[in-house]
N, C-alpha and C positions, 0 to 999 in steps of 0.2 A: 565403556565403548558401547556405542549404539549399534544394535544388529542392522544388517544390510537391508532387510525389508522395511524397517522402521525409517532409516534415512531416505529410501525411495519415497515412501509415503509423505514424509515431511517435506521433501523437495517438491514433489507434486502440488502439495498445499500451499507452499511459498510461491511457486511459479504461478499458481492460479490466481493468488491475490496480486502479484506484481504485473501479471498480464492483463488482468481486469482493471487495474489502476492505470496502466500505460496506455491503453486504448481510449481513455476518456478524452473527448474533443474539446479542445480550447479554441475560442474564436479570437482572433487578435485583429490588430489594425489592418493587417495586409493579407488576411486569409485565415484558414483555420488548420489545425493539426492536432495530433495526439499529444498527451503530456510527455510520453517518452521522448518525442522529438524536441520538444521544448527544454527537456531536462538536459539534453546533450547539446543542442544547437541554439538555444535561446541566449542572444547576447545582450538584449537590453536589460537595463537596471531594474525595470519592473518586474522581471521574471525571477530575480534573484532569491526572494523569499521562498517562492515555490521550489526553486532548484535545490536550495540548501535543505529544505524540510525533506524534499523527495529523496536526496541522496542519503540523509540520516535514516529515513524510513526503510530505504532498501538495505542500508547496512544493518540496521536492526532486525529485519527479517531474515537476512542472511545468518547473522550471529544466531538466531533461534535454532537453525539447523543443528548447531553443536551443543545444544543444551543436553544435560544428562537425563534429566527427568521429563515426563510428559507435561507435568505441570509447569515447569520453568519454560519448556518450549512453547506451550499455549500462551503463557504470559508474555513472552518475548515477541511472539508473532502477532499477538493482539495489540501490543505496543506499537509494533512496526506498522500495522495497518491504520492505527489511530493516527500515527505521524504522516503516513501517506495520505490520509483523508484531509488533514490539515494542509497538506501540500496541494492537493487538489482544490481545497478552497481557495488558497493563496493564488493559484493560477487562475481560477474561475473569477476571483474578485477583480483581477487586472483585466481579464478578457472582457469581451463584448457580448458573448452569447451564454449567459449564465444558465438559461433553460436548457439549451442543447448540452452543456457540460453536465447539468444535473440529469438529464434524461440518459446520457451515455454512461453516467457513473452509477446507474442502478445495480448492475452486476457487482461492481466493486463495493457498493454500500451493503448489499446482502451478503458478500462474503465477510466483511468486516464486522457485521452484527453476528454472523455465525461464529466467527472466531472469538469475539468478546464473550459470547454466550458460553462457548467451550471452555474459556479460560475461567470464567466465573464459576461454571459448574465443578471444574477440576479443583478450583480453590476451596469451594464449600465441601467437596469430598474429601479433600486432604490428600489427593493422590501424588 
């Protein structure tokens, strides 16, 4: 069982990753919007790859909350962020404003790098 304080910290960390990913702006043919909107409301076939990767990444991040050890939590969370990163790339590749997507993705990229570093550090330490 995970202590209550730990689950709250884990939830905040996952929420930070998901929020920073969800606000990345994607420019489409008829306007622009955040990835979170396209994940739920994007109906065109061109958004499908990003949507599938997005849902898989979200599920992976949420499953990380229930990991028993800090090492497995960090690993699952890092994998979830990497999958979300590829989802953002899939959305940006179809969209028209790649530079805008990259600029608005800077916080998410920073969080992903931090989580990858933390996961790598825990795996070396053997925690």
